[in-house]
C-alpha positions, -999 to +999 in steps of 0.1 A: +425-151-115+425-124-154+403-098-157+390-112-196+365-083-216+331-097-225+326-085-265+287-074-267+276-079-308+287-040-317+324-053-308+329-032-282+339-039-250+302-045-221+319-057-193+348-079-173+344-119-163+371-129-134+383-162-137+410-194-140+399-216-167+431-201-184+460-192-164+475-231-160+506-239-167+510-246-211+526-282-214+528-283-250+538-321-246+511-334-220+484-316-245+499-335-275+498-370-265+461-360-250+454-349-281+464-379-296+446-405-274+415-385-281+421-387-321+431-422-318+395-432-297+373-413-324+394-433-349+376-471-369+398-496-358+418-516-393+398-539-396+371-553-415+333-565-399+336-596-371+309-616-394+322-604-424+310-632-457+297-651-423+258-644-426+243-674-441+235-710-429+253-725-450+272-746-426+257-777-419+229-776-444+241-799-465+255-840-448+285-857-459+266-888-455+259-919-483+235-933-487+213-905-470+192-876-485+204-843-482+237-858-494+259-846-517+284-878-512+280-896-552+270-868-570+305-851-579+308-817-559+329-807-535+334-809-495+328-770-493+305-753-464+272-751-491+240-735-490+211-751-508+192-724-535+165-747-549+152-785-545+127-814-564+130-849-544+163-858-539+179-828-571+194-800-541+209-767-561+240-758-537+258-730-540+294-728-518+291-703-490+311-689-458+345-706-477+372-679-485+375-698-523+339-695-523+317-664-534+310-639-516+329-657-481+352-646-455+390-640-459+409-659-459+437-638-434+418-607-425+436-575-405+433-589-363+422-557-341+448-555-321+453-523-308+444-523-274+427-494-250+445-464-243+436-454-211+444-416-196+453-409-157+420-385-148+439-353-130+466-360-160+438-355-185+420-324-166+454-313-163+458-310-202+423-297-206+431-260-188+466-266-206+451-261-236+426-231-228+454-214-217+472-223-249+446-205-271+447-178-247+477-169-261+481-151-303+518-161-296+507-196-302+478-189-320+506-169-350+524-205-346+500-227-355+483-201-382+516-194-408+492-171-430+495-152-400+531-151-390+537-114-398+497-102-389+493-079-367+462-096-349+451-067-332+422-083-307+433-101-275+424-138-271+405-156-254+373-145-280+341-143-248+309-128-262+276-121-242+252-148-248+226-131-271+253-142-301+235-174-299+207-164-314+211-138-344+213-148-378+247-171-396+250-137-423+251-109-388+271-135-371+296-136-398+293-107-401+305-089-371+328-117-366+347-099-395+352-069-378+356-079-348+391-095-364+398-085-396+400-095-426+439-113-428+419-132-390+385-140-404+399-158-436+418-187-418+381-190-389+357-198-417+360-233-433+364-231-464+366-267-485+385-274-516+395-301-537+424-323-532+454-329-548+468-360-555+452-392-562+429-390-526+404-379-552+395-408-563+395-423-529+361-405-512+385-377-501+382-351-534+372-322-512+397-310-479+389-286-457+405-258-425+388-265-390+385-221-390+371-208-361+359-232-324+325-219-307+324-230-275+288-228-263+266-228-231+252-270-220+222-251-223+226-228-251+216-238-286+230-231-317+240-239-352+256-227-380+275-233-408+310-225-418+326-229-377+326-260-352+297-256-320+302-277-292+292-275-257+314-267-227+308-301-214+314-318-250+340-298-243+379-319-257+417-315-257+412-330-298+390-299-304+417-271-291+448-281-296+445-304-324+481-293-344+487-261-322+465-236-307+433-235-323+406-202-331+379-208-300+353-182-291+335-187-265+295-175-242+296-156-215+272-195-205+306-215-206+336-201-192+307-202-163+301-230-167+338-246-177 
């Protein structure tokens, strides 16, 4: 059971907390497996909307028999499904619909949803979360993820655990205290920064790229709204939040550690 310092608002040690949540064995293969599955679960499958091009009352509106009312026979028109736009007596104005050959019709051979639901063994998922918590508590693993910190001397020991008052202060004060605690080098990595994406992606609704930044884990009953970092409650914490492509910079509140 490790003894970890709790940091107060001034950046100095307030007390110690004994916890085992950062003591699990680090298994990068299991972390990567579970994180990849969690990432796939939140992605939109590559396929069109199921009823795309078919949300119209075109089918069945036109009769194909001769010498009856509301028929298209003898009028020199195709047998496509049609929707009626106007009528006067037995003279109708129809527009083709639904069929792939018509305007706003469905696609002929659209991509099919072939993805199967991937299940994770519950014990494996719990172990992956414990392993990810130990993963982000290692300074060496954090330096391995962030290339800008490879030759940087990180003075503070991870994981960061703040006293619960950190959720009550305003954003400006929060970032000032975080910069004093982390130092300029680590602080530059901890803040999310949007920059213009290079290449053609700018024209495809992906103009900006944003780094992950620091993740602040708060207690289940705590609230914190702040821009520049990500905030998640302990009950909603996932492996992909902690260890997507390496050990992320993560800070916890005292209550969050108790909830975990």
